[in-house]
N, C-alpha and C positions, 0 to 999 in steps of 0.2 A: 477441448481441454478445460478443466474446471477453474482455470485462472486466466484472466484476460485484462488488458489494460487499454486505456485511451489517453491520449495526450491532447490537452487543449492549450496551445501556445499563447492564445490571447490572455489567459489567466495564469500562465506559467504553472499549470496544474496537471498532475497525472492522477487518473482514477484507476485503481486496480481492484478487481472484484474476484473473490474466491467463491466457489459454489461447490457444494457436496463434500468432497474430500480435499483437504489441504495436503498436497504431496510435495516433498522437497524437490524431487526430480522435475516436476512441472513448474514449480516456483523458480527453479534455477534457469530453465529454458526461457520462461517469461522475462526474468530479469535480464538475461543476456540479450533477448530481443529488444527490450527497452533501452539498454545501454547502446545498442547498435542503431536504434531508430533515428531517422533524420531530424525529428523534432525534439530529441532528447537534448537538454541543456543543463549545465551545472546550476544548482540552486533551485531546481524546480520543487514545487510543493507537492506532496503526495497524500492522497486519501486512499487508504487500503481498507477495503470493505470486507470484513470477515463474517458478516452477519449471515451469510448463506452456507457456512460450513456445518456439516453434521458429524464429521469425523476428521481427525488430523493424523498425519504420519506419526506412528508410535515411536520412531527413532528420534528422541529428543536431542541427542548429540548432533544428528544431521540437521535438525531444525536450527540449532544454535550455530552450527558451522555455516549454514546458508545465510543467516542473518549477519554473521560476522563478515562473510564475503561481501554482502551488500554494503555493510558499513564501510569496509575497506575501500570499495570502489567509489562510493559517494564521497567519502572524506578525502580521497585523493584529488577531488575536484576543488577542494578548499573554498567551497561556497556554502553559505548558510542554507540549510535545508530543513523544512518542516515536514514531519511525517505524522499523519493522523490515522490511527487505527479505529475503524468503526466496529464496535463489539457490543452485542446486546444480550448475550447469554453466557453461562459459565464456560462453555467450550470456546467460544470466540474470544472471551476475555482472557482465558488461559493462553490461547495462541498469541494474542496481542501482547500479553505480559512477557512471554518468551521472546518475542521479537523486540520489544522495548528494552529488554535486558542487554541486548547486543549494542544498543546505541548509547548506553549510560556513560561510557568513557569518552565518547566522541563530542568534542565541543562545537563542531560545525552542524550537528544534527539535534533538533529538538523533536522528541517523539512523545505523543500523548495518546491516551485511549479515551474515546468518547462513545456515547451510546446512540446519538442521533445525527442524522444528516444536517439538520438545522444547526445543531451545536458546532459541527465541523465547519460549516460554511460561515458561521459567525466568527469562529476563531481565525478563519482565513480572511475575514473582512469583506466577504462577498454578500451582496444584498439579496441572495436567494434563499429559499426555504427548503429546497429539495435538489438533490444532485441531478435528477432528470431534467431540471430546468436549464442546465448547462452542458450536461452529457446526455445526448439522446438515448443512449443504450444503458444508462445507469440502472434502470429498474429491470433490465432483461438479463437473466442469468446466462444467456447465450451470446452476449455481446462479444465482438471480435476486436482484435488489436486495431487501433485506428490512429 
């Protein structure tokens, strides 16, 4: 599946990586798996890496509905949540912008778009320069749920 996630409870951090095609159906499955994961906790910080996508689901209404569903589920937890989208090209920035639009009205969620891992880790207050320093599979497009 071109979307995978890893949870690092020590840092209260979730890393989600998209590769090749960003599909709403696969995103929904991955999000449900995250919500059911034993390490899932309210208020976890999220780094969503969109740098590996080369195409995205053309159904923009479905993309917005997916993000609204995520927002609804995370906001129900009533815990402050940081969502960082890593996007470094026009397509990934477009996908990140669509996702961020769903969070605008939610006061429990802060969503930002950044281009580099180092910037994301700096915003999170972590002393690392690359995601692979804390997530062993961060640089592998075939990483699995963990």
